[in-house]
C-alpha positions as CSV (number, residue, x, y, z in Angstrom):
1,M,95.2,56.7,5.6
2,A,97.8,59.2,6.7
3,K,101.1,58.1,7.9
4,L,101.7,58.6,11.3
5,A,104.4,61.3,12.0
6,I,106.2,58.9,14.5
7,N,107.0,56.6,11.5
8,G,108.0,59.6,9.1
9,G,104.7,61.3,8.2
10,K,103.7,64.9,8.6
11,M,103.0,66.2,11.8
12,L,99.5,67.7,12.3
13,L,100.8,70.1,14.8
14,P,104.1,71.5,14.1
15,E,106.0,73.2,16.7
16,G,104.7,76.5,17.4
17,T,101.2,75.6,17.0
18,I,100.1,75.2,20.5
19,K,101.1,78.8,22.2
20,P,102.6,78.8,25.8
21,W,100.8,79.5,28.9
22,P,100.0,82.0,30.4
23,P,99.6,84.8,27.9
24,I,101.4,87.9,28.9
25,D,100.2,91.4,28.0
26,D,101.0,95.2,29.2
27,T,98.7,94.8,32.2
28,D,100.9,91.8,33.9
29,R,104.1,94.1,32.8
30,K,102.7,97.2,34.4
31,M,101.9,95.2,37.6
32,V,105.3,93.6,37.7
33,M,107.4,96.9,37.3
34,A,105.1,98.8,39.5
35,S,105.9,96.2,42.2
36,L,109.6,96.2,41.4
37,E,109.9,100.3,41.4
38,G,107.8,100.0,44.8
39,N,110.7,98.7,46.9
40,K,108.4,96.3,48.7
41,H,109.4,93.1,47.3
42,A,109.5,90.7,49.9
43,F,105.9,91.2,51.5
44,G,104.1,94.3,50.1
45,P,100.7,95.8,49.2
46,N,100.1,93.3,46.4
47,C,100.2,90.2,48.8
48,K,97.2,91.7,50.6
49,L,95.3,92.8,47.7
50,F,95.8,89.7,46.3
51,A,94.4,87.9,49.0
52,E,91.5,90.0,49.5
53,E,90.7,89.7,45.4
54,F,91.1,85.8,45.6
55,A,88.8,85.9,48.7
56,A,86.0,87.5,46.9
57,Y,86.4,85.5,43.8
58,T,86.0,82.3,45.5
59,G,83.5,83.6,47.9
60,N,85.4,83.4,51.2
61,K,85.8,85.8,53.9
62,Y,89.3,84.9,54.7
63,A,92.6,84.4,52.6
64,I,96.2,84.0,53.0
65,F,98.7,84.3,50.1
66,T,101.3,81.8,50.3
67,N,104.5,80.7,48.5
68,S,102.9,77.4,47.3
69,G,99.9,75.3,47.0
70,T,101.6,72.8,49.4
71,A,102.2,75.7,52.0
72,A,98.7,76.2,52.0
73,L,97.5,72.7,52.1
74,H,99.8,72.1,55.3
75,M,98.2,75.2,56.5
76,C,94.6,73.8,56.0
77,V,96.1,70.5,58.1
78,V,97.2,72.7,60.7
79,A,93.7,75.1,60.6
80,A,91.7,71.7,61.1
81,G,93.6,71.0,64.6
82,V,95.2,68.0,63.1
83,S,97.9,66.7,65.5
84,A,100.2,63.5,66.4
85,G,97.8,60.5,66.7
86,D,95.1,61.6,64.3
87,Q,94.3,59.9,60.7
88,V,93.4,62.0,57.7
89,I,91.7,60.5,55.0
90,V,92.8,61.2,51.7
91,T,92.5,59.9,47.8
92,S,94.8,57.2,46.7
93,Y,95.4,59.2,43.4
94,S,96.9,62.8,43.4
95,W,100.1,64.9,43.9
96,S,102.2,63.7,47.0
97,S,101.5,66.9,48.6
98,S,97.6,65.9,49.2
99,A,99.1,63.3,51.5
100,T,102.7,64.6,52.7
101,C,100.8,67.8,54.3
102,I,99.6,65.3,56.5
103,L,102.9,63.9,57.7
104,H,104.1,67.2,58.4
105,H,101.9,67.4,61.3
106,N,102.8,64.1,62.6
107,A,99.7,62.8,61.6
108,V,99.0,59.8,59.6
109,P,97.4,59.4,56.2
110,V,94.5,56.8,55.2
111,F,93.9,56.3,51.8
112,V,90.8,55.7,49.8
113,D,90.5,54.4,46.1
114,I,88.9,56.6,43.3
115,N,86.0,56.5,41.4
116,F,87.6,55.5,37.9
117,D,84.8,57.8,36.0
118,T,85.7,60.9,37.9
119,I,89.3,60.1,38.7
120,N,88.3,61.5,42.5
121,M,88.2,59.8,45.8
122,D,85.4,57.5,45.6
123,E,83.0,59.1,48.3
124,D,81.0,55.9,48.9
125,K,84.2,54.2,50.1
126,I,85.1,56.8,52.6
127,E,82.8,55.7,55.8
128,A,84.8,52.2,55.7
129,A,88.2,54.0,56.4
130,I,87.2,56.2,59.3
131,T,88.2,55.2,62.7
132,P,88.0,56.8,66.1
133,R,91.4,58.5,65.3
134,T,89.9,60.0,62.2
135,K,90.4,63.7,62.3
136,A,89.8,65.0,58.8
137,I,89.0,64.5,55.3
138,I,91.1,66.1,52.1
139,A,89.0,66.2,49.5
140,V,91.1,66.6,46.2
141,N,89.3,68.4,43.5
142,L,91.5,66.8,40.8
143,H,92.1,67.9,37.6
144,G,89.4,70.5,37.8
145,L,86.4,68.5,38.6
146,T,85.1,68.6,42.5
147,C,84.1,66.0,44.5
148,N,80.7,65.4,45.3
149,F,80.3,67.4,48.2
150,D,76.7,66.6,49.0
151,K,78.1,63.1,49.9
152,L,81.4,64.7,51.6
153,R,79.5,67.4,53.8
154,A,76.9,64.6,55.1
155,I,79.8,62.1,56.0
156,A,81.7,65.1,57.8
157,K,78.9,65.9,59.4
158,K,78.0,62.5,60.6
159,H,81.4,61.8,62.0
160,K,82.2,65.1,63.1
161,L,85.2,65.5,60.8
162,V,86.8,68.6,59.3
163,L,86.6,68.7,55.5
164,I,89.4,70.3,53.8
165,E,89.5,71.2,50.0
166,D,92.5,70.2,48.0
167,S,91.7,72.8,45.1
168,C,95.1,73.5,44.0
169,Q,93.8,72.7,40.3
170,A,90.2,73.6,40.7
171,H,90.4,77.3,40.0
172,G,86.9,78.3,38.7
173,A,85.5,74.8,39.1
174,K,81.9,74.5,40.5
175,F,79.7,72.1,42.4
176,K,75.9,72.6,42.1
177,G,76.7,76.5,41.3
178,V,79.1,76.7,44.5
179,N,82.8,77.5,44.0
180,A,85.6,75.4,44.5
181,G,87.2,76.7,47.7
182,K,83.9,77.4,49.2
183,L,82.5,73.8,49.6
184,G,84.5,72.6,52.5
185,D,85.7,74.2,56.0
186,C,88.9,75.5,54.1
187,A,90.9,75.3,51.1
188,A,94.0,75.3,49.4
189,F,95.0,76.7,45.8
190,S,98.0,76.5,43.7
191,F,99.4,79.3,41.1
192,N,102.4,77.4,39.6
193,Q,103.1,77.5,36.1
194,N,101.0,74.9,35.1
195,K,97.5,75.7,36.9
196,C,94.6,77.5,35.6
197,L,95.4,80.8,37.6
198,C,99.4,81.1,37.1
199,S,101.8,83.6,39.0
200,G,104.5,81.6,38.5
201,E,104.6,80.0,41.9
202,G,102.7,80.6,45.0
203,G,99.5,79.5,46.6
204,M,96.1,80.6,48.6
205,F,94.6,79.3,51.7
206,V,90.7,80.3,52.2
207,T,88.0,79.9,54.7
208,D,85.2,81.4,56.3
209,N,86.2,80.3,59.6
210,E,88.1,83.1,61.7
211,E,89.3,80.4,64.0
212,M,90.8,78.5,61.3
213,Y,92.1,81.8,59.6
214,Q,94.0,82.7,62.7
215,A,95.6,79.0,63.1
216,A,96.7,79.0,59.4
217,A,98.3,82.6,59.7
218,R,100.1,81.6,62.7
219,L,102.1,78.7,60.8
220,W,102.2,81.2,57.9
221,S,104.7,83.3,59.2
222,F,107.4,81.9,61.9
223,G,104.7,81.5,64.3
224,E,103.7,85.2,64.9
225,S,100.6,86.8,65.4
226,S,101.1,89.5,62.9
227,T,101.8,90.7,59.4
228,P,105.2,91.8,58.5
229,M,103.1,95.1,57.1
230,E,102.1,95.4,60.7
231,S,103.9,96.3,64.1
232,R,105.6,93.0,65.1
233,D,106.9,91.9,68.3
234,Y,108.9,88.9,66.5
235,H,107.8,86.5,69.1
236,S,106.9,83.0,68.0
237,Y,103.6,82.1,69.5
238,A,103.4,78.8,67.9
239,L,105.6,76.6,65.7
240,G,105.6,78.3,62.1
241,W,107.3,78.0,58.9
242,M,108.2,80.8,56.4
243,Y,105.1,80.5,53.7
244,R,104.6,84.0,52.8
245,G,104.6,84.7,49.2
246,S,106.6,87.9,47.4
247,D,105.0,91.0,46.4
248,I,106.4,90.6,42.9
249,V,104.5,87.2,42.5
250,A,101.3,88.6,43.9
251,A,101.3,91.3,41.5
252,F,101.5,89.1,38.4
253,G,98.9,87.0,40.3
254,R,96.7,90.0,40.5
255,A,96.8,90.8,36.7
256,Q,96.0,87.1,35.8
257,L,93.2,87.0,38.3
258,A,91.8,89.8,36.2
259,K,91.7,87.7,33.2
260,M,90.5,84.7,34.6
261,P,87.0,85.1,33.6
262,Q,88.1,85.4,29.9
263,Y,90.5,82.4,30.3
264,F,88.0,80.0,32.0
265,T,85.4,80.7,28.8
266,T,88.4,79.7,26.4
267,L,88.8,76.5,28.4
268,Q,85.1,75.6,28.0
269,E,84.8,76.6,24.7
270,N,88.1,74.4,23.6
271,A,87.2,71.4,25.8
272,A,83.9,71.3,24.0
273,V,85.6,71.1,20.8
274,L,88.0,68.6,21.7
275,T,85.4,66.3,23.3
276,G,83.0,66.7,20.3
277,K,86.2,65.4,18.5
278,L,87.1,62.5,20.5
279,K,83.6,61.0,21.6
280,G,83.2,58.0,19.6
281,I,86.6,56.9,19.0
282,K,87.2,52.9,19.8
283,G,89.2,52.5,22.8
284,L,89.2,55.8,24.3
285,I,87.8,56.8,27.6
286,V,87.2,60.7,27.3
287,P,86.6,62.9,30.5
288,I,83.3,63.5,31.9
289,Q,81.4,66.6,33.4
290,P,78.5,64.9,35.6
291,E,75.4,67.2,35.7
292,G,75.6,70.2,38.3
293,Y,79.3,70.2,38.1
294,L,81.6,72.9,36.4
295,H,84.7,71.3,35.1
296,N,87.8,73.8,34.7
297,W,89.6,71.3,32.5
298,Y,92.9,72.0,34.2
299,N,93.9,68.5,32.6
300,Y,92.0,67.0,29.8
301,T,92.6,63.2,30.9
302,N,91.9,60.5,28.7
303,R,92.3,56.9,29.3
304,I,92.9,53.8,26.9
305,D,90.4,51.0,26.8
306,A,92.9,48.2,26.1
307,K,90.2,45.4,25.9
308,A,88.3,47.5,23.5
309,L,91.3,47.6,21.1
310,G,91.9,43.8,21.4
311,W,95.3,44.4,23.4
312,T,95.8,41.4,26.1
313,G,99.3,43.0,27.4
314,A,100.1,45.2,29.9
315,P,97.6,48.3,29.4
316,N,100.7,50.8,30.2
317,I,102.7,49.3,27.3
318,L,99.7,50.1,24.7
319,R,99.1,53.7,26.6
320,D,102.8,54.4,26.2
321,A,102.9,53.6,22.5
322,I,99.8,55.9,21.8
323,M,101.1,58.4,23.8
324,A,104.2,58.5,21.6
325,A,102.5,58.7,18.6
326,L,100.5,61.5,19.8
327,K,103.3,63.4,21.2
328,A,104.9,62.9,17.3
329,E,101.8,64.6,16.1
330,G,102.5,67.5,18.5
331,A,99.0,67.0,20.4
332,G,101.0,67.9,23.7
333,V,100.1,64.9,25.8
334,G,101.9,63.4,28.9
335,I,101.5,61.0,31.8
336,W,100.5,63.4,35.0
337,Q,101.4,60.8,37.9
338,S,103.2,57.7,37.2
339,Y,102.2,56.3,40.9
340,I,99.5,55.8,42.7
341,L,100.1,57.6,46.2
342,P,100.2,54.2,48.5
343,N,102.9,53.0,46.0
344,M,105.3,55.9,46.7
345,T,108.2,55.0,49.0
346,V,107.7,57.7,51.4
347,F,104.2,56.2,52.3
348,R,105.2,52.3,51.8
349,A,108.2,52.7,53.9
350,K,106.4,54.5,56.5
351,N,109.4,56.2,57.3
352,A,108.9,60.2,56.8
353,Y,111.4,61.7,59.3
354,G,113.6,58.7,60.3
355,G,113.1,56.1,62.8
356,G,109.8,55.0,61.3
357,C,107.9,58.6,62.4
358,P,105.2,59.4,62.3
359,W,103.6,56.0,62.0
360,S,105.6,54.4,64.9
361,C,106.1,57.7,67.0
362,P,104.5,57.4,70.5
363,L,101.5,59.3,70.0
364,S,101.0,58.1,66.3
365,Q,101.8,54.6,66.5
366,A,98.2,53.4,67.2
367,A,97.0,55.5,64.4
368,G,99.5,54.1,62.1
369,E,99.6,50.3,63.3
370,A,96.8,49.4,61.3
371,V,97.2,51.2,58.2
372,D,97.5,49.2,55.0
373,Y,99.2,50.7,52.1
374,N,99.2,47.6,49.7
375,P,99.0,49.0,46.2
376,A,96.3,46.0,45.7
377,L,93.9,47.7,47.8
378,F,93.6,50.6,45.5
379,P,92.7,48.9,42.1
380,M,90.9,51.8,40.5
381,A,93.7,54.1,41.2
382,Q,96.2,51.7,39.7
383,K,94.2,51.1,36.4
384,H,93.5,54.8,36.0
385,C,97.4,55.1,36.4
386,D,98.3,52.6,33.9
387,T,96.0,53.7,31.1
388,H,95.8,57.7,31.4
389,F,97.4,60.5,29.9
390,G,96.3,64.1,29.5
391,M,97.0,67.4,28.6
392,T,97.3,71.1,30.0
393,M,98.4,73.6,27.7
394,P,96.6,72.7,24.1
395,L,93.0,74.0,25.7
396,R,94.3,77.0,27.4
397,A,94.7,80.7,26.1
398,P,95.8,82.1,23.6
399,N,95.2,78.8,22.0
400,G,91.4,78.6,20.3
401,P,89.2,76.2,18.9
402,E,91.1,75.6,16.1
403,V,94.0,74.4,17.9
404,A,91.5,72.1,20.1
405,A,90.2,70.8,16.8
406,L,93.7,70.1,15.6
407,V,94.3,68.1,18.8
408,G,91.4,66.2,17.9
409,D,92.5,65.6,14.6
410,A,95.7,64.3,16.0
411,F,93.8,61.8,18.1
412,Q,91.7,60.5,15.2
413,K,94.5,60.0,13.1
414,V,96.6,58.1,15.5
415,F,93.6,55.7,16.5
416,D,93.0,55.5,12.6
417,N,96.4,53.9,12.1
418,L,96.9,51.8,15.2
419,N,98.2,49.1,12.9
420,E,101.3,51.3,12.1
421,L,102.5,50.8,16.0
422,D,104.4,48.0,17.4
423,P,103.8,48.8,21.3
424,E,106.1,45.8,22.8
425,A,109.0,46.9,20.5
426,M,108.6,50.7,21.3
427,A,108.6,49.7,24.9
428,I,112.2,47.8,24.5
429,A,113.2,50.8,22.7
430,A,112.2,53.2,25.2
431,A,113.9,51.0,28.1
432,Q,117.1,50.9,25.9
433,K,117.5,54.6,25.8
434,K,116.9,55.1,29.7
């Protein structure tokens, strides 16, 4: 047996084996330099063109380029007509923006536990969370796997709810042949450094609904009714933010969007190689792609089955030890989110703005009184949180199947040599370093 790198053995993936994301070529350089030389840096022609091209990519009529996916999510909440006194249903496990976007408009998040297999919100538990105050559902297509939109659309239609897609991680993903971003009433995407489509930062609001588009557009630029490229009266018609993206970022995004088909093919090929390597490893739960779904593998997320490995202690201690050994081999793994959303202080304290608002604000008080954020109510989300680790960069271009295979070999090496690890001692040592 090979000695683990964490104990002085040879590293399987030396530094530099996994190439950085995204690949930059002359197309990117020319587009960005043309924007720089075009003297329309704040809001220029690339912003409009990027929105048009991304709308076409997802199959939507309307798109608005924003400075972040978080901004696009807030615009979705506004476009849905959510206001003070409303409740919005959302998953208990995601990035904080998936739920804080609800707070931005003085509404109250209502969390639903996840389906452990998909890591997405459990669609079969949503109806139990619906009240007369429920206005919308935010369906988070987490890690590049969509939710079951057959079930979600049926629930939304039955209860007359707006269905919002948080597709910030789902570029290129599909459900029954339909693109992410086209599955709900409106959707948000992110283009930050880690995303499968990267423009450095930035986001996109998309919809087919003209009224929702107009509502989102007012929020996007100071409450004005026209873009900076048009004749402006500099009049705020509604409460608005400054959510515009820059022309330089949009130029980079356009260059990367043109390469998305190639990038997506690479992700699919590399994920298939890695899955083939990992299947059958005792104690490792690999991510799934159910029939009818097309995963974009934004985050290839594994879980530890502590029971199968004979571990009786806290599962996160074993997970952390295995992850440390994998990182020492150069496998590029990490924890994506350490807390479930209901366990984050902003929600547990029910005090986003001070004075207990929005939960205790007059219009929202009734909506917030009965909401329970006790983490014990979300056991599947907590189980996932304690057992998961994932990776983003190893499966991305320019890395090919040979890198994916090496990552798989690193997993096999670590799991073949678990006897070399002392999880309890490693946990103590890690705590002492903090």
